C-alpha positions as CSV (number, residue, x, y, z in Angstrom):
1,M,-9.0,31.5,-27.7
2,E,-8.0,28.5,-29.7
3,R,-9.8,27.9,-33.1
4,S,-12.1,24.7,-33.6
5,D,-12.0,22.8,-36.7
6,E,-14.5,22.3,-39.2
7,T,-16.6,19.4,-36.7
8,G,-16.7,22.5,-33.8
9,C,-13.8,20.2,-32.0
10,Q,-10.8,21.7,-30.1
11,P,-7.9,21.2,-32.0
12,E,-5.3,18.3,-30.6
13,I,-3.1,19.9,-28.1
14,T,0.6,19.8,-28.8
15,G,3.8,19.2,-27.2
16,R,4.9,21.6,-24.4
17,R,1.1,22.4,-23.6
18,K,0.1,18.8,-23.3
19,Q,2.6,17.9,-21.2
20,Y,2.0,20.8,-18.9
21,I,-1.8,19.6,-18.3
22,V,-0.4,15.9,-17.5
23,T,1.8,17.2,-15.5
24,D,0.1,19.6,-13.5
25,N,-3.1,16.6,-13.5
26,Y,-0.2,14.2,-11.7
27,I,0.4,17.0,-9.3
28,G,-2.9,18.1,-8.4
29,I,-3.1,14.3,-7.6
30,M,-0.2,14.2,-5.7
31,I,-1.3,17.1,-3.5
32,E,-4.3,14.9,-2.8
33,S,-2.1,12.1,-2.0
34,L,-0.3,14.7,0.5
35,R,-4.1,15.5,1.7
36,R,-4.4,11.9,2.5
37,K,-0.9,11.2,3.5
38,K,-1.2,14.1,6.0
39,D,-4.6,12.9,7.3
40,V,-2.6,9.0,8.3
41,L,0.3,10.8,9.3
42,T,-2.0,12.7,12.1
43,D,-4.0,9.2,13.4
44,I,-0.6,7.7,13.7
45,L,0.4,10.8,15.6
46,K,-2.3,10.6,18.0
47,L,-1.8,6.4,18.4
48,S,2.0,6.8,18.9
49,E,0.8,9.3,21.3
50,E,-2.0,7.3,23.5
51,Q,0.7,4.4,23.4
52,S,2.7,6.3,25.3
53,L,0.3,7.0,28.4
54,L,-0.4,3.3,27.4
55,L,3.5,2.7,28.6
56,D,2.9,4.5,31.2
57,D,0.5,3.3,32.5
58,P,1.5,0.2,35.3
59,N,-1.6,-1.6,34.8
60,L,-1.4,-1.5,31.3
61,E,-3.4,-4.4,29.7
62,P,-1.8,-6.5,26.9
63,D,-5.0,-6.4,24.9
64,T,-5.1,-2.8,25.0
65,F,-1.5,-2.6,23.7
66,E,-2.2,-4.9,21.2
67,K,-5.3,-3.1,20.0
68,N,-3.3,0.3,19.9
69,V,-0.5,-2.1,17.8
70,N,-2.8,-3.2,15.4
71,R,-4.8,-0.2,14.3
72,K,-1.3,1.5,14.4
73,A,-0.1,-1.2,11.8
74,A,-3.1,-0.9,9.6
75,L,-2.6,3.2,8.9
76,I,1.1,2.1,8.6
77,D,0.3,-0.8,6.1
78,K,-2.2,2.6,4.5
79,L,0.6,5.3,4.5
80,E,2.5,2.6,2.7
81,Q,0.5,2.4,-0.5
82,L,-0.1,6.1,-0.6
83,D,4.1,6.5,-1.0
84,T,3.9,3.5,-3.3
85,G,1.0,5.6,-5.7
86,F,3.5,9.1,-4.9
87,E,6.6,8.0,-5.6
88,S,5.1,6.5,-9.0
89,L,3.6,9.7,-10.1
90,Y,6.6,12.0,-8.3
91,D,9.4,9.8,-10.7
92,K,7.1,11.1,-13.9
93,V,6.8,14.5,-13.0
94,K,10.4,14.9,-10.7
95,E,12.1,16.3,-14.0
96,E,9.4,19.2,-14.2
97,L,9.4,20.2,-10.5
98,E,13.7,20.0,-10.6
99,S,13.8,22.1,-13.4
100,N,10.5,24.9,-12.6
101,R,10.9,25.2,-9.4
102,D,9.6,28.9,-9.5
103,I,6.2,27.4,-11.6
104,H,5.9,24.3,-8.9
105,K,7.2,26.4,-5.8
106,E,3.7,25.9,-4.2
107,Q,3.2,22.8,-4.7
108,I,6.6,21.8,-3.5
109,R,6.0,23.6,-0.4
110,Q,2.8,21.4,0.3
111,M,4.4,18.5,-0.2
112,Q,7.4,19.6,2.1
113,E,5.0,20.2,4.9
114,L,4.8,16.5,5.8
115,T,8.4,16.5,6.7
116,E,7.6,17.9,10.3
117,L,4.7,15.7,10.5
118,N,6.5,12.8,9.8
119,M,9.4,14.0,12.3
120,Q,7.5,14.5,15.2
121,I,6.2,11.2,14.9
122,Q,9.6,9.4,14.7
123,A,10.2,11.9,17.6
124,T,7.4,9.9,19.3
125,E,8.4,6.6,18.0
126,A,11.3,6.8,19.4
127,R,10.2,7.6,23.1
128,N,8.1,5.0,23.0
129,K,10.5,2.1,22.1
130,E,12.5,3.3,24.8
131,K,9.3,3.2,26.9
132,A,8.2,-0.1,25.2
133,T,11.6,-1.7,26.0
134,A,11.7,-0.6,29.6
135,K,8.2,-2.2,30.0
136,F,8.8,-5.5,28.5
137,A,12.3,-5.6,30.5
138,Y,10.0,-5.1,33.7
139,I,7.7,-7.7,32.8
140,R,10.6,-10.6,32.4
141,Q,11.5,-9.5,35.5
142,Q,8.8,-9.9,37.4
143,A,7.8,-12.7,35.0
144,K,11.5,-14.3,36.7
145,E,10.7,-13.2,40.4
146,I,7.4,-14.8,40.2
147,R,9.0,-18.3,38.3
148,S,11.4,-18.1,41.2
149,S,8.7,-17.5,43.9
150,Q,6.7,-20.4,42.6
151,K,9.9,-22.6,42.9
152,I,10.8,-21.0,46.7
153,V,7.0,-22.3,47.4
154,K,6.9,-25.5,45.1
155,E,10.2,-26.8,47.4
156,Y,9.0,-25.6,50.7
157,Y,5.5,-27.8,50.6
158,N,7.8,-30.3,49.2
159,N,10.1,-30.2,52.2
160,M,6.7,-29.7,54.5
161,M,5.3,-32.7,52.9
162,H,8.4,-35.3,53.9
163,K,8.8,-33.5,57.5
164,A,5.1,-34.4,58.2
165,Y,5.6,-38.1,57.2
166,N,7.2,-39.7,59.6
167,E,8.4,-43.2,58.6
168,P,7.5,-45.9,61.5
169,H,9.9,-46.6,64.5
170,F,10.2,-49.6,66.2
171,L,10.7,-48.7,69.7
172,D,11.7,-51.6,72.1
173,N,10.6,-50.9,75.3
174,K,12.8,-53.6,77.6
175,K,15.5,-52.7,78.9
């Protein structure tokens, strides 16, 4: 039990113990940040899987796809904020975590769990990129064919209009 001075207050925590408490607080904040990051990553994964289904739909409405992309962009912005905060805290405790891995092994394990979720998202995003590229190429091809068809129809219409119009002829019936 720690002694208190004549005012009844705890003596000031010094040196290594103070550093350990501060480091422990930072690690606690980092773990909470990781929990929030995991929630955001899970939501991103769900949207990525939804996006994959949308890209498989031949009747995909552009607005539906755009809404999905916008929701995912908002989550990615949130993720970047969490990453920035996490990295600044990690920089403060990096040395402690590396030098005392055995003491902090549970916290380190929790931090490493996100790697698997990140890998799932990256794989889904890679598949979605391929699907989106193919989908957009297909849409471009359709647009090109429509323009070509419209051009043919227009030329046909113009030709028919010219044929329907007979220029006046002067016939001489005398023999």
